[in-house]
Rosetta silent file (secondary structure, phi, psi, omega in degrees, C-alpha in Angstrom):
SEQUENCE: MKKKKVQRSPGERAVRVFGYILMLLAVIVALYPILWVVLSSFKTNKEILSSGLSLPAHFSLDGYKQALEMAPIFRFFGTSLFISVIATVLNVLFLSMSGYIFAKKRFRGKNVLFWILSLSMVIPTTALLSPVFTVITKLGLYDTKAGLILVYIALSMPVSLMILRSTFASIPDELEEAARMDGAGFLKNFFLVMIPCAKGGMASAAVLAFLESWNEFTFALILTSSVSTRTLPLSLSYFTAQFSFNYTALFAAITIAVIPSIVIFAFFQEQVNQSLVAGSVKG
SCORE:     score description
SCORE:     0.000 S_00000001
   1 L     0.000  120.102 -177.177 -136.725  -14.520 -112.587 S_00000001
   2 L   -75.693  139.360  177.130 -133.806  -15.859 -114.613 S_00000001
   3 L   -82.153  139.639  177.772 -134.044  -19.308 -116.038 S_00000001
   4 L   -76.989  134.587  177.891 -131.273  -21.703 -115.180 S_00000001
   5 L   -73.387  136.107  179.362 -129.300  -22.944 -118.120 S_00000001
   6 L   -77.120  121.719  178.571 -129.534  -26.669 -118.646 S_00000001
   7 L   -87.022  119.983  179.976 -126.111  -28.229 -118.341 S_00000001
   8 L  -105.135  145.069  177.204 -125.621  -31.000 -120.860 S_00000001
   9 L   -74.433  160.762  178.363 -122.968  -33.646 -120.704 S_00000001
  10 H   -55.991  -35.368  177.921 -120.458  -34.001 -123.572 S_00000001
  11 H   -65.225  -41.874  179.408 -122.326  -37.129 -124.732 S_00000001
  12 H   -65.794  -38.728  177.762 -125.655  -35.273 -124.870 S_00000001
  13 H   -64.346  -41.115  179.677 -124.042  -32.416 -126.812 S_00000001
  14 H   -63.682  -41.253  178.259 -122.547  -34.862 -129.287 S_00000001
  15 H   -63.922  -39.814 -179.750 -125.945  -36.522 -129.796 S_00000001
  16 H   -64.992  -44.921  178.796 -127.557  -33.100 -130.282 S_00000001
  17 H   -63.631  -41.485  178.606 -124.943  -32.047 -132.845 S_00000001
  18 H   -61.463  -38.799  177.773 -125.302  -35.391 -134.630 S_00000001
  19 H   -63.786  -41.869  177.961 -129.077  -34.852 -134.789 S_00000001
  20 H   -64.304  -38.598  178.690 -128.615  -31.413 -136.350 S_00000001
  21 H   -64.058  -41.682  178.016 -126.211  -32.865 -138.915 S_00000001
  22 H   -63.435  -42.286  178.546 -128.747  -35.547 -139.863 S_00000001
  23 H   -63.624  -40.159  178.452 -131.500  -32.931 -140.231 S_00000001
  24 H   -63.262  -42.430  178.080 -129.225  -30.779 -142.398 S_00000001
  25 H   -63.154  -39.901  178.993 -128.421  -33.764 -144.618 S_00000001
  26 H   -63.568  -40.212  178.750 -132.124  -34.577 -144.920 S_00000001
  27 H   -64.976  -42.580 -179.713 -132.876  -30.987 -145.979 S_00000001
  28 H   -63.302  -45.439 -179.717 -130.071  -31.052 -148.554 S_00000001
  29 H   -62.050  -37.480 -178.331 -131.225  -34.382 -149.988 S_00000001
  30 H   -75.121  -38.985 -173.218 -134.829  -33.096 -150.213 S_00000001
  31 H   -89.460  -27.147 -173.359 -134.083  -29.665 -151.662 S_00000001
  32 H   -57.420  -48.911 -179.475 -131.141  -30.355 -153.949 S_00000001
  33 H   -59.978  -38.564 -179.300 -133.088  -32.021 -156.821 S_00000001
  34 H   -66.776  -47.806 -179.722 -135.683  -29.233 -156.790 S_00000001
  35 H   -63.310  -37.367 -179.992 -133.094  -26.443 -156.743 S_00000001
  36 H   -63.433  -43.105  179.264 -131.081  -28.200 -159.454 S_00000001
  37 H   -65.631  -45.353 -178.290 -134.101  -28.415 -161.777 S_00000001
  38 H   -62.908  -46.947  179.976 -135.117  -24.792 -161.133 S_00000001
  39 H   -65.207  -37.195  179.980 -131.585  -23.449 -161.682 S_00000001
  40 H   -66.375  -25.603  179.264 -131.129  -25.603 -164.787 S_00000001
  41 L   -68.576  -16.029  178.553 -134.263  -24.064 -166.288 S_00000001
  42 L  -100.372   -0.590  179.691 -132.379  -20.746 -166.456 S_00000001
  43 L   -91.617  173.081  169.980 -129.271  -22.240 -168.100 S_00000001
  44 L   -92.844  164.199  177.583 -128.489  -22.930 -171.719 S_00000001
  45 H   -58.176  -37.964 -178.780 -128.238  -26.467 -173.060 S_00000001
  46 H   -63.926  -41.097  179.862 -124.490  -26.046 -173.346 S_00000001
  47 H   -66.431  -40.800 -179.442 -124.159  -25.112 -169.675 S_00000001
  48 H   -63.962  -42.962 -176.582 -126.290  -28.082 -168.548 S_00000001
  49 H   -75.557  -31.818 -177.783 -124.291  -30.586 -170.588 S_00000001
  50 H   -83.412  -38.678 -178.040 -120.871  -29.144 -169.744 S_00000001
  51 L  -152.610   88.157 -175.654 -121.368  -28.470 -166.019 S_00000001
  52 L   -69.149  -20.491 -175.904 -124.689  -29.497 -164.568 S_00000001
  53 L   -93.013   -8.090 -177.095 -123.749  -28.571 -160.995 S_00000001
  54 L   -82.644  162.846  175.406 -122.667  -24.984 -161.680 S_00000001
  55 L   -77.374  156.636  178.789 -124.807  -21.865 -161.357 S_00000001
  56 L   -62.853  139.665  176.688 -126.146  -20.235 -164.529 S_00000001
  57 L   -63.092  -38.933  170.532 -123.687  -17.820 -166.163 S_00000001
  58 L  -152.272  143.233 -176.112 -126.661  -15.507 -166.631 S_00000001
  59 L   -78.312  122.725 -178.350 -130.326  -16.080 -165.861 S_00000001
  60 L  -126.681  144.724  177.499 -132.363  -16.431 -169.032 S_00000001
  61 L   -98.061   13.566 -178.514 -136.070  -17.068 -169.589 S_00000001
  62 H   -61.386  -36.663  179.914 -135.491  -18.607 -173.013 S_00000001
  63 H   -61.018  -39.582  179.548 -136.224  -22.098 -171.647 S_00000001
  64 H   -69.807  -38.927  177.740 -139.687  -21.013 -170.490 S_00000001
  65 H   -63.550  -43.440  179.840 -140.417  -19.338 -173.821 S_00000001
  66 H   -65.872  -39.835  179.697 -139.366  -22.467 -175.692 S_00000001
  67 H   -62.697  -41.469 -179.184 -141.392  -24.733 -173.407 S_00000001
  68 H   -71.284  -27.342  177.436 -144.538  -22.674 -173.969 S_00000001
  69 H   -77.446  -33.124 -175.257 -143.965  -22.703 -177.724 S_00000001
  70 H   -81.987  -26.324 -177.304 -143.374  -26.467 -177.880 S_00000001
  71 L  -147.257  143.520  178.845 -146.352  -27.529 -175.763 S_00000001
  72 L   -75.784   67.361 -172.966 -149.639  -25.877 -174.638 S_00000001
  73 H   -63.513  -40.042 -178.338 -148.518  -25.985 -171.004 S_00000001
  74 H   -64.013  -31.421  176.973 -150.869  -23.245 -169.820 S_00000001
  75 H   -65.691  -45.634  178.074 -153.819  -25.205 -171.199 S_00000001
  76 H   -67.946  -35.150  176.241 -152.801  -28.275 -169.225 S_00000001
  77 H   -59.733  -45.345  179.220 -152.054  -26.061 -166.229 S_00000001
  78 H   -64.517  -39.373  177.569 -155.611  -24.713 -166.368 S_00000001
  79 H   -62.702  -46.481  178.331 -157.050  -28.227 -166.659 S_00000001
  80 H   -61.959  -41.749 -178.972 -155.067  -29.423 -163.641 S_00000001
  81 H   -63.932  -44.573  179.992 -156.033  -26.335 -161.666 S_00000001
  82 H   -61.499  -49.666 -178.104 -159.745  -26.751 -162.456 S_00000001
  83 H   -63.545  -44.247 -176.910 -159.803  -30.463 -161.580 S_00000001
  84 H   -66.692  -41.657 -178.792 -157.727  -30.020 -158.419 S_00000001
  85 H   -67.163  -47.026 -179.676 -159.733  -27.068 -157.084 S_00000001
  86 H   -62.960  -45.000  179.522 -163.139  -28.688 -157.697 S_00000001
  87 H   -62.417  -38.375 -179.879 -161.984  -32.010 -156.232 S_00000001
  88 H   -67.419  -45.793 -179.103 -160.545  -30.222 -153.179 S_00000001
  89 H   -61.882  -47.388 -179.575 -163.680  -28.159 -152.503 S_00000001
  90 H   -67.052  -37.823  178.443 -165.996  -31.169 -152.802 S_00000001
  91 H   -60.708  -49.196 -178.207 -163.644  -33.344 -150.752 S_00000001
  92 H   -67.799  -38.435  179.932 -163.512  -30.890 -147.863 S_00000001
  93 H   -62.783  -52.576 -177.372 -167.260  -30.190 -148.029 S_00000001
  94 H   -69.476  -43.034 -176.340 -168.343  -33.840 -147.936 S_00000001
  95 H   -74.453  -23.879  174.227 -165.633  -35.072 -145.570 S_00000001
  96 H   -68.037  -37.246  175.375 -166.208  -32.226 -143.114 S_00000001
  97 H   -64.792  -44.457  179.269 -169.796  -33.440 -142.779 S_00000001
  98 H   -64.726  -43.306  179.317 -168.587  -37.005 -142.302 S_00000001
  99 H   -61.375  -37.923  178.194 -165.912  -35.937 -139.832 S_00000001
 100 H   -65.062  -43.470  179.811 -168.484  -34.013 -137.805 S_00000001
 101 H   -64.488  -45.682 -179.359 -170.808  -37.027 -137.647 S_00000001
 102 H   -65.907  -29.917 -176.246 -168.007  -39.396 -136.652 S_00000001
 103 H   -85.507  -36.046 -169.152 -166.734  -36.992 -134.001 S_00000001
 104 H  -113.397  -17.391 -175.956 -169.957  -35.774 -132.389 S_00000001
 105 L  -107.287  154.293  177.966 -172.714  -38.276 -133.044 S_00000001
 106 L  -114.193  130.017  174.936 -173.276  -41.751 -131.662 S_00000001
 107 L  -156.056  159.511 -175.275 -174.597  -44.591 -133.762 S_00000001
 108 L   -66.622  132.673  178.017 -174.105  -48.335 -133.966 S_00000001
 109 L    78.732   14.994 -176.751 -170.973  -49.469 -135.759 S_00000001
 110 H   -60.464  -50.120 -177.411 -169.461  -45.963 -135.854 S_00000001
 111 H   -65.808  -39.453  179.155 -165.920  -47.006 -134.929 S_00000001
 112 H   -63.328  -45.129  179.781 -165.966  -50.040 -137.204 S_00000001
 113 H   -63.723  -39.945 -179.543 -167.129  -47.954 -140.170 S_00000001
 114 H   -63.647  -44.922 -178.091 -164.524  -45.275 -139.452 S_00000001
 115 H   -71.530  -29.227  174.376 -161.649  -47.750 -139.354 S_00000001
 116 H   -64.326  -44.455  177.933 -162.860  -49.479 -142.522 S_00000001
 117 H   -65.265  -37.535 -179.037 -162.759  -46.131 -144.314 S_00000001
 118 H   -70.057  -32.442 -178.119 -159.360  -45.336 -142.788 S_00000001
 119 H   -66.523  -14.447  178.586 -157.884  -48.678 -143.838 S_00000001
 120 H   -64.927  -15.148  177.534 -158.262  -47.651 -147.461 S_00000001
 121 H   -66.132  -28.361 -175.137 -155.019  -45.705 -146.961 S_00000001
 122 H   -90.914   -0.659  178.331 -153.024  -48.944 -146.906 S_00000001
 123 L   -78.979  124.369  179.860 -154.464  -50.283 -150.179 S_00000001
 124 L   -61.901  145.131  179.308 -151.815  -49.990 -152.948 S_00000001
 125 H   -58.952  -38.073 -179.054 -152.728  -47.738 -155.844 S_00000001
 126 H   -62.374  -28.370  179.376 -152.016  -50.532 -158.331 S_00000001
 127 H   -74.275  -17.095 -177.931 -154.708  -52.664 -156.687 S_00000001
 128 H   -93.879  -14.599 -172.435 -157.270  -49.924 -157.377 S_00000001
 129 H   -58.803  -50.963 -176.602 -156.509  -49.385 -161.055 S_00000001
 130 H   -65.775  -50.920  179.857 -158.663  -52.167 -162.501 S_00000001
 131 H   -64.188  -37.517  179.222 -161.803  -51.687 -160.337 S_00000001
 132 H   -65.888  -43.527  178.616 -161.673  -47.896 -160.632 S_00000001
 133 H   -60.641  -41.571  179.945 -161.287  -48.101 -164.412 S_00000001
 134 H   -64.059  -45.569 -178.496 -164.238  -50.505 -164.607 S_00000001
 135 H   -64.339  -47.976 -178.050 -166.494  -48.323 -162.449 S_00000001
 136 H   -62.803  -38.932  179.594 -165.616  -45.082 -164.237 S_00000001
 137 H   -66.305  -44.600 -179.881 -166.139  -46.698 -167.645 S_00000001
 138 H   -66.917  -27.345  176.944 -169.537  -48.163 -166.717 S_00000001
 139 L   -79.753   -5.913 -179.292 -170.624  -44.766 -165.370 S_00000001
 140 L    75.562   24.626 -176.385 -169.779  -43.221 -168.735 S_00000001
 141 L  -108.607   10.885  178.149 -167.174  -40.941 -167.185 S_00000001
 142 L   -65.628  138.661  179.410 -164.103  -42.207 -169.047 S_00000001
 143 L    60.396   38.476  175.263 -161.998  -39.378 -170.502 S_00000001
 144 L  -129.453  153.308  176.732 -163.972  -36.713 -168.624 S_00000001
 145 H   -67.156  -33.708  179.360 -162.955  -34.178 -166.016 S_00000001
 146 H   -61.933  -37.958  178.558 -165.875  -35.320 -163.846 S_00000001
 147 H   -64.152  -44.169  178.210 -164.418  -38.826 -163.736 S_00000001
 148 H   -64.765  -41.036  179.324 -161.030  -37.574 -162.562 S_00000001
 149 H   -60.476  -44.462  179.498 -162.658  -35.293 -159.982 S_00000001
 150 H   -60.634  -43.509 -179.936 -164.659  -38.198 -158.585 S_00000001
 151 H   -66.635  -41.976 -178.313 -161.546  -40.377 -158.312 S_00000001
 152 H   -67.794  -33.693  174.908 -159.477  -37.621 -156.693 S_00000001
 153 H   -61.241  -43.381 -179.310 -162.171  -36.989 -154.091 S_00000001
 154 H   -68.805  -37.532 -178.910 -162.020  -40.663 -153.160 S_00000001
 155 H   -63.723  -35.535 -178.755 -158.207  -40.788 -153.106 S_00000001
 156 L   -88.899   -2.182 -174.556 -158.015  -37.978 -150.545 S_00000001
 157 H   -58.899  -49.448 -174.870 -160.908  -39.305 -148.453 S_00000001
 158 H   -60.539  -46.821 -178.594 -158.991  -41.263 -145.736 S_00000001
 159 H   -65.890  -45.133  179.326 -156.553  -38.466 -144.845 S_00000001
 160 H   -61.663  -41.140 -179.261 -159.235  -35.763 -144.952 S_00000001
 161 H   -63.950  -42.500 -179.764 -161.576  -37.859 -142.812 S_00000001
 162 H   -65.845  -43.240 -179.860 -158.947  -38.470 -140.137 S_00000001
 163 H   -64.625  -46.752 -174.921 -157.930  -34.792 -139.979 S_00000001
 164 H   -73.117  -34.737  175.475 -161.490  -33.468 -139.906 S_00000001
 165 H   -61.900  -45.225  178.340 -162.724  -36.041 -137.391 S_00000001
 166 H   -64.598  -37.669  179.713 -159.913  -35.063 -135.028 S_00000001
 167 H   -64.190  -47.562 -179.784 -160.610  -31.369 -135.623 S_00000001
 168 H   -69.282  -31.795  177.973 -164.305  -31.643 -134.768 S_00000001
 169 H   -66.389  -26.783 -179.445 -163.543  -33.897 -131.785 S_00000001
 170 L   -81.526   -9.777  178.463 -161.352  -31.132 -130.326 S_00000001
 171 L   -80.863  129.416 -178.229 -164.234  -28.602 -130.395 S_00000001
 172 L   -58.457  138.632  179.001 -165.982  -28.411 -126.977 S_00000001
 173 H   -65.654  -22.827 -178.737 -169.405  -30.025 -126.855 S_00000001
 174 H   -61.276  -32.819  178.559 -170.675  -27.020 -124.901 S_00000001
 175 H   -63.897  -43.903  179.654 -170.678  -24.888 -128.058 S_00000001
 176 H   -65.490  -42.402 -179.619 -172.963  -27.339 -129.832 S_00000001
 177 H   -65.572  -39.164  178.691 -175.239  -27.625 -126.799 S_00000001
 178 H   -64.777  -41.102  178.872 -175.468  -23.822 -126.447 S_00000001
 179 H   -66.208  -37.466  178.893 -176.400  -23.460 -130.106 S_00000001
 180 H   -65.988  -37.618  178.272 -179.021  -26.188 -129.746 S_00000001
 181 H   -67.303  -27.603  177.696 -180.546  -24.391 -126.752 S_00000001
 182 L   -83.009    2.994  175.791 -180.771  -21.235 -128.871 S_00000001
 183 L    96.027   12.326  179.681 -182.872  -23.142 -131.380 S_00000001
 184 L   -77.457  131.956  175.596 -180.224  -24.056 -133.945 S_00000001
 185 L   -83.898 -170.480 -176.081 -180.985  -27.178 -135.947 S_00000001
 186 H   -61.972  -49.933 -176.324 -178.482  -29.636 -137.350 S_00000001
 187 H   -66.802  -43.555  179.822 -177.582  -27.679 -140.494 S_00000001
 188 H   -63.900  -40.845  178.171 -177.435  -24.308 -138.751 S_00000001
 189 H   -62.006  -42.916 -176.796 -175.337  -25.810 -135.970 S_00000001
 190 H   -69.052  -50.454 -173.685 -172.945  -27.378 -138.451 S_00000001
 191 H   -78.348  -32.526 -175.093 -172.487  -24.431 -140.832 S_00000001
 192 H   -98.116  -19.964 -177.607 -172.650  -21.528 -138.372 S_00000001
 193 H  -112.811  -53.514 -174.513 -171.013  -23.028 -135.270 S_00000001
 194 H   -73.457  -46.079 -176.292 -168.862  -26.014 -136.168 S_00000001
 195 H   -58.234  -48.267  178.433 -167.423  -24.871 -139.509 S_00000001
 196 H   -59.582  -32.342  179.758 -165.949  -21.569 -138.174 S_00000001
 197 H   -77.182  -17.971 -175.461 -164.298  -23.493 -135.321 S_00000001
 198 L  -107.986   18.580 -176.202 -162.839  -26.075 -137.702 S_00000001
 199 H   -61.392  -36.610  179.853 -161.315  -23.704 -140.265 S_00000001
 200 H   -63.570  -47.483  178.367 -157.759  -24.730 -139.403 S_00000001
 201 H   -64.892  -37.662  179.036 -158.419  -28.432 -139.902 S_00000001
 202 H   -66.262  -37.918  177.483 -160.380  -27.773 -143.082 S_00000001
 203 H   -64.317  -41.108  178.994 -157.503  -25.713 -144.476 S_00000001
 204 H   -63.577  -46.401  178.696 -155.079  -28.550 -143.716 S_00000001
 205 H   -62.062  -37.894 -179.852 -157.323  -31.128 -145.366 S_00000001
 206 H   -65.538  -42.094 -179.465 -157.750  -28.827 -148.363 S_00000001
 207 H   -63.120  -47.220 -178.951 -153.989  -28.380 -148.818 S_00000001
 208 H   -66.129  -38.473  178.337 -153.293  -32.116 -148.687 S_00000001
 209 H   -66.676  -39.724  179.245 -156.226  -32.909 -150.980 S_00000001
 210 H   -64.511  -44.513 -179.967 -155.080  -30.275 -153.485 S_00000001
 211 H   -63.839  -38.568  177.780 -151.512  -31.591 -153.508 S_00000001
 212 H   -62.013  -44.400 -178.624 -152.791  -35.146 -153.988 S_00000001
 213 H   -71.473  -40.702 -175.902 -154.917  -34.089 -156.962 S_00000001
 214 H   -66.019  -39.596 -174.221 -152.318  -31.773 -158.495 S_00000001
 215 H   -92.704   -5.011 -174.817 -149.479  -34.309 -158.459 S_00000001
 216 L   -67.366  137.081 -176.751 -151.498  -37.437 -159.338 S_00000001
 217 L  -123.222  -43.735 -168.986 -150.327  -39.200 -162.478 S_00000001
 218 H   -62.184  -51.536 -177.383 -151.415  -42.855 -162.595 S_00000001
 219 H   -69.842  -32.138  175.278 -155.208  -42.462 -162.691 S_00000001
 220 H   -63.776  -31.832 -179.894 -154.939  -39.521 -165.074 S_00000001
 221 H   -70.275  -42.306 -174.391 -152.987  -41.810 -167.380 S_00000001
 222 H   -90.359  -15.397 -175.381 -155.522  -44.665 -167.456 S_00000001
 223 H  -105.669   -0.262  178.762 -158.729  -42.591 -167.262 S_00000001
 224 L  -132.241  155.067  178.053 -158.025  -40.018 -169.972 S_00000001
 225 L  -141.099  -19.336 -177.408 -157.074  -40.183 -173.629 S_00000001
 226 L   -99.784  161.129 -179.283 -157.816  -36.768 -175.148 S_00000001
 227 H   -67.218  -31.492 -175.427 -155.843  -33.552 -174.916 S_00000001
 228 H   -66.146  -24.421 -179.081 -158.814  -31.668 -173.409 S_00000001
 229 H  -109.244    6.837 -176.365 -158.734  -33.743 -170.208 S_00000001
 230 L   -76.450  130.130  179.563 -154.958  -34.167 -169.939 S_00000001
 231 L   -88.032  168.099 -175.226 -153.470  -32.865 -166.685 S_00000001
 232 H   -64.445  -48.558  177.683 -150.113  -31.122 -166.345 S_00000001
 233 H   -57.700  -38.176  179.658 -148.116  -34.014 -164.773 S_00000001
 234 H   -69.556  -38.443 -177.343 -149.426  -36.345 -167.470 S_00000001
 235 H   -64.194  -32.226 -179.569 -148.690  -33.886 -170.269 S_00000001
 236 H   -62.748  -36.956  179.380 -145.009  -33.712 -169.309 S_00000001
 237 H   -68.927  -33.183  179.599 -144.604  -37.421 -170.003 S_00000001
 238 H   -70.777  -32.842 -174.034 -146.237  -37.024 -173.437 S_00000001
 239 L   -98.880    8.478  177.457 -143.997  -34.143 -174.417 S_00000001
 240 H   -60.818  -43.208  178.370 -140.699  -35.605 -173.188 S_00000001
 241 H   -65.770  -35.248 -179.224 -139.951  -36.836 -176.704 S_00000001
 242 H   -68.454  -36.201  176.976 -140.938  -33.461 -178.144 S_00000001
 243 H   -68.881  -24.087  176.343 -138.501  -31.678 -175.836 S_00000001
 244 L    51.408 -122.323 -179.358 -135.874  -34.143 -177.148 S_00000001
 245 L   -98.463   16.240  176.361 -132.443  -32.876 -176.066 S_00000001
 246 L   -86.401   78.654 -174.587 -133.696  -29.395 -175.199 S_00000001
 247 H   -67.405  -30.275  178.484 -133.120  -29.867 -171.476 S_00000001
 248 H   -59.953  -47.947  179.034 -133.585  -26.164 -170.732 S_00000001
 249 H   -66.409  -38.771  179.781 -137.176  -26.253 -172.003 S_00000001
 250 H   -63.303  -45.638  179.590 -137.816  -29.587 -170.283 S_00000001
 251 H   -67.445  -32.433  176.434 -136.615  -28.297 -166.906 S_00000001
 252 H   -65.630  -42.570  178.190 -138.651  -25.124 -167.389 S_00000001
 253 H   -64.207  -40.871  178.207 -141.797  -27.187 -167.988 S_00000001
 254 H   -63.936  -39.910  178.703 -141.083  -29.294 -164.901 S_00000001
 255 H   -61.888  -43.330  177.849 -140.593  -26.129 -162.841 S_00000001
 256 H   -59.445  -34.505 -177.009 -143.958  -24.773 -163.980 S_00000001
 257 H   -76.324  -36.133 -172.041 -145.544  -28.050 -162.864 S_00000001
 258 H   -94.940  -25.096 -175.147 -143.976  -28.340 -159.392 S_00000001
 259 H   -59.601  -43.583 -178.941 -143.755  -24.733 -158.197 S_00000001
 260 H   -56.829  -42.610 -178.927 -147.522  -24.305 -157.414 S_00000001
 261 H   -67.617  -36.450  178.213 -147.591  -27.276 -155.032 S_00000001
 262 H   -66.029  -43.091 -179.294 -144.416  -26.112 -153.286 S_00000001
 263 H   -64.304  -44.585 -179.064 -145.778  -22.586 -152.845 S_00000001
 264 H   -62.561  -45.768  179.574 -149.123  -23.787 -151.499 S_00000001
 265 H   -66.081  -36.181  179.330 -147.531  -26.126 -148.970 S_00000001
 266 H   -63.086  -38.192 -178.957 -145.053  -23.421 -147.909 S_00000001
 267 H   -72.912  -33.079 -172.750 -147.895  -21.004 -147.138 S_00000001
 268 H  -113.354   14.210 -175.118 -150.021  -23.535 -145.229 S_00000001
 269 H   -64.166  -34.004 -179.524 -147.405  -25.844 -143.692 S_00000001
 270 H   -63.743  -45.076  179.478 -147.999  -24.536 -140.161 S_00000001
 271 H   -66.142  -38.459  178.833 -151.707  -25.333 -140.280 S_00000001
 272 H   -63.325  -46.577 -179.014 -151.022  -28.745 -141.805 S_00000001
 273 H   -63.696  -40.595  179.619 -148.485  -29.642 -139.111 S_00000001
 274 H   -63.728  -41.981 -179.382 -150.776  -28.460 -136.310 S_00000001
 275 H   -68.475  -38.600  178.855 -153.690  -30.533 -137.572 S_00000001
 276 H   -66.463  -38.056  176.658 -151.556  -33.631 -138.025 S_00000001
 277 H   -67.555  -41.977  178.251 -150.209  -33.303 -134.467 S_00000001
 278 H   -62.452  -37.134  179.669 -153.709  -32.724 -133.121 S_00000001
 279 H   -67.085  -27.652  179.332 -154.913  -35.811 -134.962 S_00000001
 280 H   -81.841  -18.006 -178.083 -152.242  -37.936 -133.300 S_00000001
 281 H   -96.327  -39.032 -175.971 -153.164  -36.710 -129.826 S_00000001
 282 L  -133.128  131.598 -179.856 -156.918  -36.616 -129.966 S_00000001
 283 L   179.693    0.000    0.000 -159.233  -38.598 -132.158 S_00000001
């Protein structure tokens, strides 16, 4: 059976074309700075200064070699990777338990507690700097990776909690009841029944938590002082003076810092979008 083509009026077509033009402009505005930095990392200093908008005359990796010689970027890369991965794993583990409780269990004050935790999203980062610094210092975690991990887990908590609560709420209660009838206790029910059904939401929460930890700069700046705990975004600000007018090396270092987050989001964007849409419909 053939589908009838929808006949649109000239006004509707104009609105549709205008919408596509706006989306194209938004894509250009979002991608242009990234592409410009990446392409500039393959140019020479002379090419960047003479014609910053042109393509490289020939692609060279000299900028990356110089960047690695001028600063221990791989060391900072490893530090950022370690902190971000540990913070992401712990965030998803703890918040998946919380999301399951908020979605499936009934207790007094559940909704009030959930919205209090969710409201932390609207608190400005600058308002958290002083209390977080005080707490971390009194705990003896200043200038430690453990301190940064603890802070990053907390920073990603509201978004992860909302995603995971919505994910567990979308799982039919019949699965939990069937597992309970088969003799499964709370832990067995959670790890063997609920977790496999919530893998999509957990992946989405993990991606967002990782990106939050990987790109974070402010708390890394005030909570660390030694090179051993310095993260990659923070290290770039320290070595800006060292790169001086070597823009090729500077752009190469920036590319090394931003490419991992772009690649991760590109691979998992479908799962992230699905979970965010599900969270807006059911929760």
